[in-house]
MMTF fields as JSON, N, C-alpha, C and O atoms, coordinates in Angstrom:
{
  "mmtfVersion": "1.0.0",
  "mmtfProducer": "UNKNOWN",
  "numBonds": 287,
  "numAtoms": 288,
  "numGroups": 72,
  "numChains": 1,
  "numModels": 1,
  "chainsPerModel": [1],
  "groupsPerChain": [72],
  "chainIdList": ["A"],
  "bondAtomList": [4, 2, 8, 6, 12, 10, 16, 14, 20, 18, 24, 22, 28, 26, 32, 30, 36, 34, 40, 38, 44, 42, 48, 46, 52, 50, 56, 54, 60, 58, 64, 62, 68, 66, 72, 70, 76, 74, 80, 78, 84, 82, 88, 86, 92, 90, 96, 94, 100, 98, 104, 102, 108, 106, 112, 110, 116, 114, 120, 118, 124, 122, 128, 126, 132, 130, 136, 134, 140, 138, 144, 142, 148, 146, 152, 150, 156, 154, 160, 158, 164, 162, 168, 166, 172, 170, 176, 174, 180, 178, 184, 182, 188, 186, 192, 190, 196, 194, 200, 198, 204, 202, 208, 206, 212, 210, 216, 214, 220, 218, 224, 222, 228, 226, 232, 230, 236, 234, 240, 238, 244, 242, 248, 246, 252, 250, 256, 254, 260, 258, 264, 262, 268, 266, 272, 270, 276, 274, 280, 278, 284, 282],
  "bondOrderList": [1, 1, 1, 1, 1, 1, 1, 1, 1, 1, 1, 1, 1, 1, 1, 1, 1, 1, 1, 1, 1, 1, 1, 1, 1, 1, 1, 1, 1, 1, 1, 1, 1, 1, 1, 1, 1, 1, 1, 1, 1, 1, 1, 1, 1, 1, 1, 1, 1, 1, 1, 1, 1, 1, 1, 1, 1, 1, 1, 1, 1, 1, 1, 1, 1, 1, 1, 1, 1, 1, 1],
  "groupList": [{"groupName": "MET", "atomNameList": ["N", "CA", "C", "O"], "elementList": ["N", "C", "C", "O"], "formalChargeList": [0, 0, 0, 0], "bondAtomList": [1, 0, 2, 1, 3, 2], "bondOrderList": [1, 1, 2], "singleLetterCode": "M", "chemCompType": "L-PEPTIDE LINKING"}, {"groupName": "ASN", "atomNameList": ["N", "CA", "C", "O"], "elementList": ["N", "C", "C", "O"], "formalChargeList": [0, 0, 0, 0], "bondAtomList": [1, 0, 2, 1, 3, 2], "bondOrderList": [1, 1, 2], "singleLetterCode": "N", "chemCompType": "L-PEPTIDE LINKING"}, {"groupName": "GLU", "atomNameList": ["N", "CA", "C", "O"], "elementList": ["N", "C", "C", "O"], "formalChargeList": [0, 0, 0, 0], "bondAtomList": [1, 0, 2, 1, 3, 2], "bondOrderList": [1, 1, 2], "singleLetterCode": "E", "chemCompType": "L-PEPTIDE LINKING"}, {"groupName": "THR", "atomNameList": ["N", "CA", "C", "O"], "elementList": ["N", "C", "C", "O"], "formalChargeList": [0, 0, 0, 0], "bondAtomList": [1, 0, 2, 1, 3, 2], "bondOrderList": [1, 1, 2], "singleLetterCode": "T", "chemCompType": "L-PEPTIDE LINKING"}, {"groupName": "ILE", "atomNameList": ["N", "CA", "C", "O"], "elementList": ["N", "C", "C", "O"], "formalChargeList": [0, 0, 0, 0], "bondAtomList": [1, 0, 2, 1, 3, 2], "bondOrderList": [1, 1, 2], "singleLetterCode": "I", "chemCompType": "L-PEPTIDE LINKING"}, {"groupName": "HIS", "atomNameList": ["N", "CA", "C", "O"], "elementList": ["N", "C", "C", "O"], "formalChargeList": [0, 0, 0, 0], "bondAtomList": [1, 0, 2, 1, 3, 2], "bondOrderList": [1, 1, 2], "singleLetterCode": "H", "chemCompType": "L-PEPTIDE LINKING"}, {"groupName": "ALA", "atomNameList": ["N", "CA", "C", "O"], "elementList": ["N", "C", "C", "O"], "formalChargeList": [0, 0, 0, 0], "bondAtomList": [1, 0, 2, 1, 3, 2], "bondOrderList": [1, 1, 2], "singleLetterCode": "A", "chemCompType": "L-PEPTIDE LINKING"}, {"groupName": "LEU", "atomNameList": ["N", "CA", "C", "O"], "elementList": ["N", "C", "C", "O"], "formalChargeList": [0, 0, 0, 0], "bondAtomList": [1, 0, 2, 1, 3, 2], "bondOrderList": [1, 1, 2], "singleLetterCode": "L", "chemCompType": "L-PEPTIDE LINKING"}, {"groupName": "SER", "atomNameList": ["N", "CA", "C", "O"], "elementList": ["N", "C", "C", "O"], "formalChargeList": [0, 0, 0, 0], "bondAtomList": [1, 0, 2, 1, 3, 2], "bondOrderList": [1, 1, 2], "singleLetterCode": "S", "chemCompType": "L-PEPTIDE LINKING"}, {"groupName": "PHE", "atomNameList": ["N", "CA", "C", "O"], "elementList": ["N", "C", "C", "O"], "formalChargeList": [0, 0, 0, 0], "bondAtomList": [1, 0, 2, 1, 3, 2], "bondOrderList": [1, 1, 2], "singleLetterCode": "F", "chemCompType": "L-PEPTIDE LINKING"}, {"groupName": "PRO", "atomNameList": ["N", "CA", "C", "O"], "elementList": ["N", "C", "C", "O"], "formalChargeList": [0, 0, 0, 0], "bondAtomList": [1, 0, 2, 1, 3, 2], "bondOrderList": [1, 1, 2], "singleLetterCode": "P", "chemCompType": "L-PEPTIDE LINKING"}, {"groupName": "GLY", "atomNameList": ["N", "CA", "C", "O"], "elementList": ["N", "C", "C", "O"], "formalChargeList": [0, 0, 0, 0], "bondAtomList": [1, 0, 2, 1, 3, 2], "bondOrderList": [1, 1, 2], "singleLetterCode": "G", "chemCompType": "PEPTIDE LINKING"}, {"groupName": "ASP", "atomNameList": ["N", "CA", "C", "O"], "elementList": ["N", "C", "C", "O"], "formalChargeList": [0, 0, 0, 0], "bondAtomList": [1, 0, 2, 1, 3, 2], "bondOrderList": [1, 1, 2], "singleLetterCode": "D", "chemCompType": "L-PEPTIDE LINKING"}, {"groupName": "GLN", "atomNameList": ["N", "CA", "C", "O"], "elementList": ["N", "C", "C", "O"], "formalChargeList": [0, 0, 0, 0], "bondAtomList": [1, 0, 2, 1, 3, 2], "bondOrderList": [1, 1, 2], "singleLetterCode": "Q", "chemCompType": "L-PEPTIDE LINKING"}, {"groupName": "CYS", "atomNameList": ["N", "CA", "C", "O"], "elementList": ["N", "C", "C", "O"], "formalChargeList": [0, 0, 0, 0], "bondAtomList": [1, 0, 2, 1, 3, 2], "bondOrderList": [1, 1, 2], "singleLetterCode": "C", "chemCompType": "L-PEPTIDE LINKING"}, {"groupName": "VAL", "atomNameList": ["N", "CA", "C", "O"], "elementList": ["N", "C", "C", "O"], "formalChargeList": [0, 0, 0, 0], "bondAtomList": [1, 0, 2, 1, 3, 2], "bondOrderList": [1, 1, 2], "singleLetterCode": "V", "chemCompType": "L-PEPTIDE LINKING"}, {"groupName": "ARG", "atomNameList": ["N", "CA", "C", "O"], "elementList": ["N", "C", "C", "O"], "formalChargeList": [0, 0, 0, 0], "bondAtomList": [1, 0, 2, 1, 3, 2], "bondOrderList": [1, 1, 2], "singleLetterCode": "R", "chemCompType": "L-PEPTIDE LINKING"}, {"groupName": "LYS", "atomNameList": ["N", "CA", "C", "O"], "elementList": ["N", "C", "C", "O"], "formalChargeList": [0, 0, 0, 0], "bondAtomList": [1, 0, 2, 1, 3, 2], "bondOrderList": [1, 1, 2], "singleLetterCode": "K", "chemCompType": "L-PEPTIDE LINKING"}, {"groupName": "TYR", "atomNameList": ["N", "CA", "C", "O"], "elementList": ["N", "C", "C", "O"], "formalChargeList": [0, 0, 0, 0], "bondAtomList": [1, 0, 2, 1, 3, 2], "bondOrderList": [1, 1, 2], "singleLetterCode": "Y", "chemCompType": "L-PEPTIDE LINKING"}],
  "groupTypeList": [0, 1, 2, 3, 3, 4, 3, 5, 6, 7, 2, 8, 6, 9, 10, 11, 6, 8, 4, 12, 4, 13, 7, 12, 11, 8, 5, 14, 13, 4, 3, 15, 15, 8, 2, 4, 9, 2, 11, 7, 16, 10, 15, 6, 16, 13, 13, 17, 15, 18, 6, 10, 7, 1, 2, 9, 4, 16, 8, 11, 2, 7, 5, 6, 15, 1, 4, 4, 6, 17, 3, 10],
  "groupIdList": [1, 2, 3, 4, 5, 6, 7, 8, 9, 10, 11, 12, 13, 14, 15, 16, 17, 18, 19, 20, 21, 22, 23, 24, 25, 26, 27, 28, 29, 30, 31, 32, 33, 34, 35, 36, 37, 38, 39, 40, 41, 42, 43, 44, 45, 46, 47, 48, 49, 50, 51, 52, 53, 54, 55, 56, 57, 58, 59, 60, 61, 62, 63, 64, 65, 66, 67, 68, 69, 70, 71, 72],
  "secStructList": [7, 7, 2, 2, 2, 2, 2, 2, 2, 2, 2, 6, 6, 1, 6, 6, 7, 3, 3, 3, 7, 7, 5, 7, 1, 1, 3, 3, 7, 7, 3, 3, 3, 7, 1, 6, 6, 6, 6, 7, 7, 2, 2, 2, 2, 2, 2, 2, 2, 2, 1, 1, 1, 2, 2, 2, 2, 2, 2, 6, 1, 7, 7, 3, 3, 7, 7, 7, 7, 7, 7, 7],
  "xCoordList": [126.635, 126.176, 127.034, 127.152, 127.561, 128.248, 127.935, 127.932, 127.706, 127.459, 128.033, 127.523, 129.391, 130.189, 129.406, 129.076, 129.272, 128.133, 126.823, 126.59, 126.006, 124.824, 124.994, 124.152, 126.605, 126.522, 127.049, 127.093, 127.476, 127.886, 127.115, 126.978, 126.492, 125.008, 124.19, 123.696, 123.951, 123.294, 123.963, 123.424, 125.14, 126.006, 125.855, 125.78, 125.803, 125.585, 124.428, 124.228, 123.721, 122.127, 122.188, 121.979, 122.514, 122.483, 123.746, 124.173, 124.389, 125.681, 125.192, 124.013, 126.344, 126.494, 125.546, 124.925, 125.084, 123.976, 124.276, 124.876, 124.078, 124.475, 123.694, 122.476, 124.439, 123.974, 124.584, 125.757, 123.598, 123.814, 123.131, 121.94, 123.967, 123.815, 123.885, 124.739, 122.846, 123.055, 122.544, 121.557, 123.227, 123.286, 123.495, 124.418, 122.069, 122.426, 122.122, 121.279, 122.496, 122.664, 121.817, 122.314, 120.406, 119.849, 118.606, 117.678, 119.102, 117.998, 119.01, 120.22, 117.968, 118.98, 117.965, 116.758, 118.885, 118.505, 118.83, 119.905, 118.393, 118.924, 118.0, 116.799, 119.32, 119.014, 119.6, 120.724, 119.106, 119.769, 118.691, 117.467, 119.638, 119.544, 119.857, 120.856, 119.373, 119.266, 118.405, 117.301, 118.544, 117.653, 117.036, 116.118, 117.422, 116.726, 115.21, 114.328, 114.853, 113.936, 112.901, 111.744, 113.28, 112.929, 111.39, 111.222, 110.226, 108.816, 108.514, 107.901, 108.948, 108.259, 107.513, 107.805, 106.837, 105.946, 106.773, 107.673, 106.423, 107.289, 107.642, 108.788, 106.245, 106.288, 107.231, 107.881, 107.112, 108.106, 109.591, 110.281, 110.297, 111.394, 112.012, 113.184, 110.938, 111.092, 111.3, 112.354, 110.49, 110.729, 111.896, 112.565, 112.211, 113.861, 114.853, 115.561, 114.628, 115.856, 115.886, 116.778, 114.711, 114.487, 115.114, 115.453, 115.072, 115.545, 117.08, 117.303, 117.828, 119.13, 119.798, 120.863, 118.204, 118.67, 117.751, 117.619, 117.083, 116.041, 116.801, 116.311, 117.681, 118.631, 119.045, 119.21, 119.208, 119.698, 118.3, 118.232, 117.212, 116.279, 115.96, 115.691, 115.796, 115.511, 116.305, 115.734, 117.399, 118.482, 118.066, 118.369, 117.398, 117.427, 118.224, 117.883, 119.742, 120.693, 120.412, 121.086, 119.024, 118.214, 116.88, 116.139, 116.593, 114.974, 114.318, 113.278, 114.774, 113.898, 114.61, 115.531, 114.125, 114.526, 114.016, 112.803, 114.343, 113.647, 114.633, 115.861, 113.681, 114.141, 113.619, 112.446, 114.541, 114.523, 115.016, 115.844, 114.082, 114.537, 114.214, 113.082, 115.271, 114.468, 115.571, 116.696, 115.407, 116.065, 116.985, 116.87, 117.875, 118.554, 118.081, 118.696],
  "yCoordList": [119.119, 118.887, 117.546, 116.4, 118.142, 116.807, 117.335, 118.5, 116.238, 116.893, 117.502, 117.696, 118.078, 119.175, 120.552, 121.41, 120.449, 121.765, 122.033, 123.13, 120.837, 120.931, 121.103, 121.541, 120.531, 120.446, 121.777, 122.122, 122.663, 124.02, 124.803, 125.636, 124.563, 125.403, 124.827, 125.745, 123.835, 123.52, 124.1, 124.596, 123.9, 124.334, 125.607, 125.984, 126.357, 127.884, 128.724, 129.91, 127.526, 127.682, 127.401, 128.145, 126.194, 125.085, 124.949, 123.811, 126.011, 125.853, 124.98, 124.91, 123.939, 122.785, 122.123, 121.798, 121.704, 120.643, 119.501, 119.433, 118.526, 117.07, 117.159, 117.322, 117.043, 116.813, 115.317, 115.273, 114.311, 113.685, 113.554, 113.398, 113.639, 113.277, 112.996, 113.539, 111.558, 110.758, 111.59, 112.317, 111.466, 112.131, 110.738, 110.028, 110.922, 110.091, 110.656, 109.998, 111.411, 112.301, 113.404, 114.146, 113.679, 115.032, 114.577, 115.226, 113.003, 113.134, 113.094, 112.931, 113.362, 113.843, 113.537, 113.738, 112.778, 112.283, 113.291, 113.716, 114.172, 114.609, 114.788, 115.034, 114.508, 114.28, 115.684, 116.022, 116.256, 117.291, 117.059, 117.021, 116.884, 117.335, 118.349, 118.144, 119.147, 120.873, 121.233, 120.696, 121.839, 122.565, 123.334, 123.8, 123.888, 125.338, 124.811, 125.669, 123.478, 122.666, 122.564, 122.144, 122.817, 122.993, 123.354, 124.405, 122.717, 123.596, 124.131, 125.189, 123.391, 123.43, 122.452, 121.28, 122.637, 121.296, 120.75, 121.374, 119.836, 118.99, 119.649, 119.598, 120.716, 120.934, 122.509, 123.01, 122.97, 124.162, 123.726, 124.291, 122.385, 122.221, 121.764, 121.885, 121.153, 120.777, 122.471, 122.644, 123.408, 124.777, 125.188, 125.475, 125.222, 125.697, 125.116, 125.829, 123.514, 122.828, 123.449, 124.217, 123.08, 123.979, 125.494, 125.744, 126.164, 127.328, 127.9, 128.7, 127.137, 126.996, 126.283, 126.228, 125.711, 124.69, 124.92, 124.171, 126.109, 126.454, 127.185, 127.43, 127.317, 128.064, 126.68, 126.762, 125.379, 124.446, 123.889, 123.652, 123.567, 123.294, 123.961, 123.121, 125.082, 125.917, 125.769, 125.705, 125.693, 125.412, 124.096, 123.885, 123.296, 121.915, 121.273, 120.108, 121.314, 120.414, 119.238, 118.208, 119.586, 119.031, 119.162, 120.14, 117.519, 117.411, 117.089, 117.703, 115.844, 115.268, 115.256, 114.489, 115.998, 116.466, 115.157, 115.299, 114.297, 113.866, 114.58, 114.653, 115.104, 115.543, 114.905, 114.531, 114.738, 114.395, 115.358, 115.871, 115.807, 117.194, 117.006, 116.842, 117.07, 116.633, 116.852, 116.649, 117.273, 117.672, 116.624, 115.476, 117.021, 115.799, 115.106, 114.133],
  "zCoordList": [45.303, 46.904, 47.627, 47.194, 48.856, 49.479, 51.098, 51.495, 51.793, 53.058, 53.796, 54.899, 53.473, 54.344, 54.19, 55.01, 53.092, 52.4, 53.398, 53.904, 53.594, 54.441, 56.09, 56.874, 56.432, 58.017, 58.166, 59.347, 57.317, 57.784, 57.941, 58.838, 56.974, 56.958, 58.147, 58.802, 58.536, 59.684, 61.032, 62.022, 60.772, 62.215, 62.59, 63.759, 61.533, 61.368, 61.868, 62.131, 61.883, 62.358, 64.15, 65.108, 64.047, 65.336, 66.213, 66.405, 66.767, 67.607, 68.208, 68.556, 68.471, 69.674, 69.454, 70.466, 68.335, 67.627, 67.297, 66.224, 67.838, 66.573, 65.721, 65.793, 64.747, 63.609, 62.391, 62.019, 61.98, 61.159, 59.433, 59.164, 58.71, 57.187, 56.452, 55.751, 55.696, 55.138, 54.012, 54.125, 52.954, 51.259, 49.928, 49.53, 49.625, 48.434, 46.942, 46.332, 46.477, 45.513, 45.984, 46.832, 45.505, 45.807, 46.945, 47.427, 47.145, 48.744, 49.59, 49.429, 51.034, 52.285, 53.078, 52.946, 54.328, 55.708, 56.58, 56.158, 57.952, 58.66, 59.756, 59.866, 60.799, 62.32, 62.929, 62.558, 63.563, 64.5, 65.611, 65.488, 66.971, 68.085, 69.029, 69.719, 69.166, 69.979, 71.211, 71.134, 72.115, 72.711, 72.335, 73.009, 70.688, 70.411, 69.868, 69.885, 69.394, 69.68, 71.179, 71.163, 71.821, 73.293, 73.135, 72.517, 73.555, 73.375, 72.027, 71.884, 71.008, 69.712, 69.036, 69.27, 68.444, 67.843, 66.527, 65.964, 66.267, 65.009, 64.012, 63.565, 63.276, 62.167, 62.323, 61.406, 63.456, 63.745, 63.586, 62.737, 64.656, 64.092, 62.917, 62.561, 62.296, 60.874, 60.093, 59.482, 60.138, 59.914, 59.832, 58.839, 61.247, 62.057, 60.651, 59.94, 60.518, 59.662, 58.519, 58.157, 57.777, 56.49, 55.7, 54.543, 56.751, 56.884, 56.077, 55.168, 56.836, 56.15, 54.749, 54.133, 54.689, 53.434, 52.304, 51.335, 52.536, 51.516, 50.045, 48.943, 50.39, 49.042, 48.197, 46.98, 48.912, 48.072, 47.915, 46.709, 48.437, 47.734, 46.763, 45.904, 46.286, 45.319, 44.345, 43.256, 44.326, 43.415, 42.668, 41.494, 43.391, 42.99, 43.478, 43.275, 44.405, 44.39, 45.506, 45.529, 46.702, 47.173, 47.0, 47.104, 46.595, 46.235, 47.07, 47.311, 47.907, 48.534, 50.47, 50.75, 51.32, 52.812, 53.744, 53.896, 54.223, 55.646, 56.779, 56.747, 57.833, 58.641, 59.998, 60.03, 61.284, 62.712, 62.614, 61.862, 64.009, 64.524, 66.445, 66.899, 67.163, 68.487, 69.315, 68.857, 70.577, 72.182, 72.482, 72.051, 73.206, 73.848, 75.09, 75.526]
}
């Protein structure tokens, strides 16, 4: 697992978003800034970020994911 793989998965789900990833082994800090989150509650925002990462979480490649999802 590397930052590039995660970035590509998130870029396809959030085109034009600002994405920052800090990866430490299987632990990941992700910040996504996107207009897509406008009007969504924090839990719904996190669910949208988790969706493209589910494959990596299920496989164990990502174990702990901390998400910051906000609007510009």
